[in-house]
C-alpha positions as CSV (number, residue, x, y, z in Angstrom):
1,M,-7.8,-28.5,-8.7
2,E,-5.7,-30.0,-11.5
3,K,-5.6,-26.6,-13.3
4,I,-4.4,-24.9,-10.1
5,L,-1.6,-27.4,-9.7
6,L,-0.6,-27.1,-13.3
7,N,-0.5,-23.3,-12.9
8,I,1.7,-23.6,-9.8
9,L,4.0,-26.1,-11.6
10,T,4.2,-23.7,-14.6
11,V,5.2,-20.8,-12.3
12,L,7.9,-23.0,-10.6
13,V,9.3,-24.3,-13.9
14,A,9.5,-20.8,-15.3
15,F,11.1,-19.5,-12.1
16,C,13.7,-22.3,-12.1
17,S,14.3,-22.0,-15.8
18,M,15.2,-18.3,-15.3
19,E,18.3,-19.3,-13.3
20,A,19.6,-21.1,-16.4
21,V,18.6,-18.1,-18.6
22,A,20.3,-15.7,-16.2
23,W,23.5,-17.8,-16.0
24,F,23.7,-18.1,-19.8
25,T,22.9,-14.4,-20.4
26,H,25.4,-13.3,-17.7
27,K,28.2,-15.5,-19.0
28,F,27.7,-15.0,-22.7
29,V,25.9,-11.7,-23.2
30,M,26.8,-9.5,-20.2
31,H,30.4,-10.8,-20.2
32,G,30.3,-10.8,-24.0
33,L,28.4,-8.7,-26.5
34,L,27.0,-6.3,-23.9
35,W,30.0,-6.0,-21.6
36,R,29.9,-2.3,-22.2
37,L,26.7,-2.1,-20.1
38,H,27.8,-4.6,-17.5
39,K,31.4,-3.4,-17.1
40,D,30.5,-0.6,-14.6
41,H,29.1,-3.3,-12.3
42,H,32.6,-4.7,-11.9
43,K,34.5,-1.4,-12.1
44,K,32.5,1.5,-10.8
45,E,32.4,4.1,-13.6
46,T,29.3,6.0,-12.7
47,T,28.4,8.3,-9.8
48,G,25.1,8.0,-8.0
49,F,22.7,5.2,-7.3
50,F,22.2,3.8,-10.8
51,E,24.7,1.9,-13.0
52,H,24.6,1.2,-16.7
53,N,24.2,-2.4,-15.7
54,D,20.7,-1.5,-14.4
55,F,19.5,-1.5,-18.0
56,F,19.5,-5.3,-17.8
57,F,16.6,-5.1,-15.3
58,L,14.5,-3.5,-18.1
59,I,15.8,-6.0,-20.7
60,F,15.0,-9.0,-18.5
61,A,11.6,-7.5,-17.5
62,L,10.3,-7.3,-21.0
63,P,9.7,-11.0,-21.6
64,G,7.9,-11.3,-18.2
65,I,5.7,-8.3,-19.0
66,A,4.9,-9.6,-22.5
67,C,3.9,-13.0,-21.1
68,L,1.8,-11.4,-18.4
69,L,0.0,-9.2,-20.9
70,I,-0.6,-12.0,-23.4
71,G,-1.8,-14.2,-20.7
72,I,-4.2,-11.6,-19.3
73,A,-5.6,-10.9,-22.8
74,N,-6.2,-14.7,-23.2
75,D,-8.1,-15.6,-20.0
76,L,-5.0,-16.3,-17.9
77,N,-3.6,-18.9,-20.2
78,S,-0.1,-20.5,-19.7
79,F,1.6,-17.3,-20.8
80,F,0.4,-15.5,-17.7
81,W,1.8,-18.2,-15.4
82,I,5.1,-18.2,-17.2
83,G,5.2,-14.4,-17.0
84,L,4.5,-14.7,-13.3
85,G,7.4,-17.1,-12.8
86,I,9.7,-14.8,-14.7
87,T,8.6,-11.8,-12.7
88,I,9.0,-13.6,-9.3
89,Y,12.5,-14.7,-10.4
90,G,13.3,-11.0,-11.2
91,F,12.1,-9.9,-7.8
92,A,14.1,-12.7,-6.1
93,Y,17.2,-11.6,-8.1
94,F,16.7,-8.0,-7.1
95,L,16.4,-8.9,-3.4
96,V,19.4,-11.2,-3.4
97,H,21.7,-9.4,-5.8
98,D,21.0,-5.7,-5.3
99,I,19.7,-5.6,-1.7
100,F,21.4,-8.5,0.1
101,I,24.7,-8.8,-1.8
102,H,25.5,-5.3,-3.0
103,Q,23.6,-3.5,-0.2
104,R,22.2,-0.9,-2.6
105,L,19.5,-0.5,0.0
106,K,20.9,-1.0,3.5
107,L,18.7,-3.9,4.5
108,F,19.6,-7.5,5.4
109,R,23.2,-6.7,6.1
110,N,24.3,-9.9,7.8
111,S,23.0,-13.5,7.9
112,N,24.0,-16.7,9.6
113,N,22.1,-18.6,7.0
114,V,24.5,-21.0,5.2
115,Y,22.7,-20.7,1.9
116,L,22.8,-16.9,1.9
117,R,26.4,-16.8,3.0
118,G,27.3,-19.2,0.2
119,I,25.6,-17.1,-2.4
120,R,27.3,-14.0,-1.1
121,R,30.7,-15.7,-1.2
122,A,30.2,-17.0,-4.7
123,H,29.2,-13.6,-5.9
124,K,32.3,-12.1,-4.3
125,M,34.4,-14.6,-6.2
126,H,32.6,-13.5,-9.4
127,H,33.5,-9.8,-8.7
128,K,37.1,-10.8,-8.0
129,H,37.5,-10.7,-11.8
130,L,37.4,-7.1,-13.0
131,D,37.5,-7.9,-16.7
132,K,35.0,-9.8,-18.8
133,E,37.3,-12.9,-19.2
134,Q,38.2,-15.5,-16.5
135,G,34.9,-15.1,-14.7
136,E,33.3,-17.6,-12.4
137,C,30.0,-18.1,-10.6
138,F,27.6,-16.6,-13.2
139,G,24.5,-17.9,-11.5
140,M,22.6,-16.2,-8.7
141,L,20.4,-18.5,-6.7
142,W,22.2,-21.8,-7.5
143,V,26.0,-21.7,-7.1
144,P,28.6,-24.5,-6.6
145,F,28.3,-26.4,-3.4
146,K,31.9,-25.5,-2.3
147,Y,30.6,-22.0,-1.4
148,F,28.0,-23.4,0.9
149,R,30.5,-25.8,2.6
150,S,32.8,-22.9,3.3
151,G,29.9,-20.8,4.7
152,K,28.9,-23.7,6.9
153,K,32.5,-24.1,8.3
154,E,32.4,-20.4,9.4
155,Q,29.3,-20.9,11.5
């Protein structure tokens, strides 16, 4: 039982840590060194369904895949559970960012949920800035409380 709880805790810590990794990477890598890939997400430069920005899904998936494979090869050690947390975060990011916020698949168009409305509003503020400087709200699942308060007022 202890091992199961430790594995669940490892998945949760890895998942929550990924929000910090995503924030840091978004602010300093995507809006910095690799702006060239991320730019078309702010200013649409491509035609079709895919953007250059989608390469980040591959980049972010590699550590999760590596951890899963190492963990599987070693009797489901801690690397597996860390990789699972990273992978679950990636799936949550995809659902929230690509499906809910940007409507790349026309699902979950509206919500009266204060949390989801706050996340959508914060991301809209992030996209208000079309250049790599002067950005705000680089996180995805945890954003400043002011966006939740304004979503609650609208209800």
